[in-house]
C-alpha positions in Angstrom: 31.7 161.8 30.1 31.5 160.7 33.6 29.7 162.7 36.4 31.5 165.0 38.7 33.0 163.8 41.9 30.3 164.3 44.7 31.6 166.4 47.7 32.7 164.4 50.7 33.8 161.3 48.7 37.5 160.8 48.4 38.9 160.8 45.0 40.3 157.4 45.2 37.0 155.7 46.3 35.2 157.5 43.6 37.5 156.4 40.9 37.5 152.9 42.2 33.7 152.8 42.1 33.6 154.1 38.5 36.2 151.4 37.5 34.2 148.7 39.2 30.9 149.7 37.6 32.6 149.9 34.1 34.0 146.3 34.7 30.5 145.0 35.7 29.0 146.6 32.5 31.8 144.8 30.5 33.4 147.9 29.0 36.8 146.5 29.5 36.0 143.3 27.6 37.5 142.7 24.2 40.2 145.4 24.5 43.1 145.0 22.1 46.0 143.3 24.0 43.7 141.8 26.6 45.4 138.8 28.3 48.7 139.5 26.6 51.9 140.8 28.5 52.7 144.4 28.3 55.2 145.2 25.5 58.7 145.7 26.9 57.9 144.2 30.3 61.1 143.0 32.0 63.3 144.8 29.5 65.6 147.7 30.9 64.1 151.0 30.9 65.2 153.2 28.0 65.0 156.9 28.6 64.2 157.7 25.0 61.6 154.9 24.5 58.9 157.4 23.6 61.1 158.9 20.8 61.9 155.6 19.4 58.3 154.4 19.5 57.1 157.5 17.8 59.8 157.1 15.0 58.8 153.5 14.6 55.0 154.4 14.4 55.5 157.3 11.9 57.8 155.1 9.7 60.7 157.5 9.9 64.3 156.7 9.8 66.8 157.7 12.6 68.2 160.4 10.3 65.2 162.6 11.1 66.6 163.2 14.6 70.1 164.2 13.4 71.0 168.0 13.5 70.8 169.7 10.0 74.7 169.7 9.2 74.9 166.0 10.0 71.8 165.1 8.0 73.1 167.1 5.0 76.5 165.5 5.4 74.9 162.1 5.2 73.0 163.0 2.2 76.1 164.0 0.4 77.7 160.7 1.2 74.6 158.8 -0.1 74.3 161.0 -3.2 76.1 158.5 -5.6 73.7 155.6 -4.6 70.7 157.9 -4.8 71.4 159.3 -8.3 72.1 155.7 -9.5 68.4 155.0 -9.3 67.4 158.1 -11.4 66.8 157.6 -15.1 67.5 161.1 -16.5 70.3 163.5 -16.4 67.9 166.3 -15.6 66.6 164.6 -12.5 70.2 164.1 -11.4 70.8 167.7 -11.9 67.6 168.7 -10.0 68.5 166.5 -7.1 72.0 167.8 -6.8 70.8 171.5 -7.1 68.1 170.8 -4.4 70.7 169.5 -2.1 73.1 172.4 -2.8 70.2 174.8 -2.1 69.6 173.3 1.3 73.4 173.3 2.1 73.7 177.0 1.2 70.7 177.7 3.3 72.2 176.0 6.2 75.5 177.8 5.7 73.8 181.2 5.6 71.8 180.5 8.9 73.8 177.7 10.8 72.1 175.8 13.5 73.3 172.7 15.4 76.8 171.5 15.8 79.6 173.1 13.7 80.3 170.5 11.0 81.9 171.2 7.7 79.4 170.7 4.9 80.2 172.0 1.3 78.1 172.2 -1.7 78.5 169.3 -4.2 79.8 169.9 -7.7 76.7 169.2 -9.8 78.8 168.5 -13.1 81.0 166.0 -11.1 77.8 164.2 -9.9 76.4 164.1 -13.5 79.9 162.9 -14.8 80.0 160.0 -12.3 76.4 159.2 -13.0 77.0 158.9 -16.8 80.1 156.8 -16.2 78.2 154.5 -13.9 75.4 154.0 -16.3 77.8 153.4 -19.2 79.6 150.7 -17.1 76.2 149.1 -16.2 75.1 149.0 -19.8 78.3 147.4 -20.9 78.1 144.8 -18.2 74.4 143.9 -18.8 74.0 141.2 -21.4 71.5 142.1 -24.0 68.4 139.9 -24.1 68.0 139.8 -27.8 71.6 138.7 -28.4 72.8 135.2 -27.7 75.5 134.9 -25.2 78.9 134.2 -26.8 80.0 130.6 -26.6 82.8 129.9 -24.1 86.3 129.7 -25.6 87.7 126.2 -26.0 90.5 125.3 -23.6 93.9 126.3 -24.9 96.7 123.7 -25.4 99.8 124.3 -23.4 102.7 126.0 -25.1 105.6 123.6 -26.2 108.2 125.3 -24.0 106.0 124.8 -20.9 105.6 121.2 -21.7 109.4 120.7 -22.2 110.0 122.4 -18.8 107.3 120.4 -17.2 108.8 117.1 -18.5 112.2 118.0 -16.8 
C-alpha cells in the first residue's frame, strides 16, 4: 500500500512521482506482455468487448447470453443430436424429462421475449433414439466378421446386346 498524498501536492505530480520511483526500482520489469502490442489495437471498438472477453475467458458458449425461451428452444432443436451420444434409454428419458421440467418452469413464470416453447414428447424422443441406434448398428460392420466379398460383375442381358448391336 502506498502512502497518503501529502497536503499541498497536486494529485498528478504525486502519482507521477510514485510511478517514476517504481520504474527506478524495476517493479515494472518482466511484466507479462511487456514489449508486445496491446491486444485489439487498431481494431474497431466493439461496445460489447468486455462481455465477449468474459465469455471467452470463462469458456462459455454464446448460448449463455440468450434469453430463457430462446435457450430452451435451441435445446429442443439440438435434443436429437444430444441423445444420440447417450448409451441407455433411462439416460435419454432423464434428459428429456429434465428439459421438460425447465420448459414447464418457464411456462409457469415466463421471462424474456414471448417465444413459443412446448414440452417435448419423451416417448417420441426415446422412439427416435432407438431407431437411430438400430440403424447405426446395422450400418456398422462387425469387427469379428469378415466383410463380404464384392459381387462379380454381371454379364449384360442378351436383349440389351441385340439392341446395342443395332
